[in-house]
C-alpha positions, -999 to +999 in steps of 0.1 A: +427-176+596+415-140+594+441-126+618+469-144+600+456-134+566+454-098+578+490-098+590+503-114+558+484-091+534+492-060+554+529-069+553+527-073+515+512-038+512+538-023+535+566-033+511+558+001+496+571+025+521+586+060+526+623+060+517+632+086+543+641+112+517+607+123+506+601+095+481+588+060+480+608+028+483+598-007+471+611-037+491+601-060+463+618-041+435+639-072+426+642-109+432+666-104+461+640-082+478+613-108+473+635-136+485+642-117+517+606-109+522+596-146+518+624-156+543+610-131+568+575-146+565+585-183+563+568-192+595+534-183+581+538-197+546+539-233+534+573-248+530+567-257+493+561-220+486+591-208+506+613-232+486+599-225+452+625-210+428+624-173+422+630-153+390+621-118+377+587-132+365+579-141+401+588-107+413+567-090+386+537-113+395+539-105+432+542-067+425+512-069+401+492-086+427+503-060+453+490-033+430+456-050+429+455-053+466+465-017+472+438-006+448+412-026+467+426-012+500+419+023+485+383+013+479+381-001+514+391+031+531+369+054+508+354+079+511+387+087+529+418+092+507+441+063+498+478+062+506+498+090+491+520+064+475+494+053+450+483+086+434+471+078+399+484+043+399+453+027+413+435+001+392+398+003+386+380-018+412+368-043+387+402-048+372+418-052+406+392-077+417+396-097+386+434-098+390+431-109+426+406-136+418+427-149+389+458-152+411+438-170+438+424-194+412+458-202+396+462-233+418+431-254+426+428-264+462+405-287+482+397-288+519+412-314+541+409-322+578+440-322+600+434-338+635+466-345+654+465-369+683+474-341+708+455-312+693+423-298+679+409-306+644+418-280+618+405-275+583+431-267+557+432-261+519+458-280+499+465-284+462+441-307+445+450-339+427+478-352+449+491-388+445+470-418+458+437-399+455+447-377+485+453-340+478+490-334+480+510-307+497+511-296+533+490-273+553+486-238+539+498-206+554+476-177+566+458-175+534+447-211+537+465-223+507+493-249+507+506-242+473+531-266+457+560-253+435+546-268+403+511-254+404+515-220+389+512-227+352+482-222+331+446-215+341+429-183+348+458-171+369+483-173+341+503-141+340+499-137+378+513-172+385+550-164+382+554-179+417+531-200+439+533-173+465+508-152+444+480-177+451+488-177+488+488-139+490+457-136+468+438-159+491+450-140+522+438-107+506+404-122+498+401-135+534+410-100+547+388-080+524+358-102+531+365-103+568+358-081+598+393-065+598+385-046+566+364-021+586+394-012+607+416-004+577+429+031+574+455+050+554+480+070+575+481+106+564+509+119+586+536+138+567+559+114+547+539+083+556+524+060+530+513+031+552+480+014+557+472+002+592+444-014+612+428+010+636+430-004+672+409+022+690+383+048+680+405+078+683+435+064+664+444+086+635+480+074+626+497+041+621+522+047+650+531+073+676+559+088+655+535+096+627+512+113+652+541+134+665+550+145+630+513+153+622+510+175+653+543+193+645+531+199+610+498+213+622+516+236+647+538+250+620+508+254+596+489+274+623+518+297+630+524+302+592+488+311+587+487+333+618+518+351+608 
């Protein structure tokens, strides 16, 4: 679950990206962008979540959750600097944590055992209170939460429950932040990059080779400017 949660929450954070012109772009700026992102991640998210209706409230809820996650990512990489995209927009850690926990709690879940005839047993979390005394819904996605489309109203997550995806993403973020991958999290500080990434080896400084090349070129120009 940790690897899948890491991939999902990192992909959420990376919807804030460099726009190629010196600014920052937001892939979730509207409902169309959110719908496209959900489609791209459909294999790792419960079908009920993928099929839940979208509106502007849903997009706002997911963006608000992303702000909380990025704020906690900044805390995770400290004392190093956070992503350049965040600047003064980071939430206080307590506010970000409360927002994340509220979103995760918006849909109560219970553990269930899945044991197919031709496979290994798997523990899943599904929405509580399904028909017939058995929790309803299907197996959850990477965050371990199979959230149904009707479970977003009311409760402590109200206001961040514009779409059941917020609970899935919040649980994925919690699993990541409480797991071993958190220690590998870094912010890339190559010129024009605003990405977070997981460090794969001790000497890795940038999220990808292209960023490393840009950083080396920038250092070269800076040395020549200083020497001149």
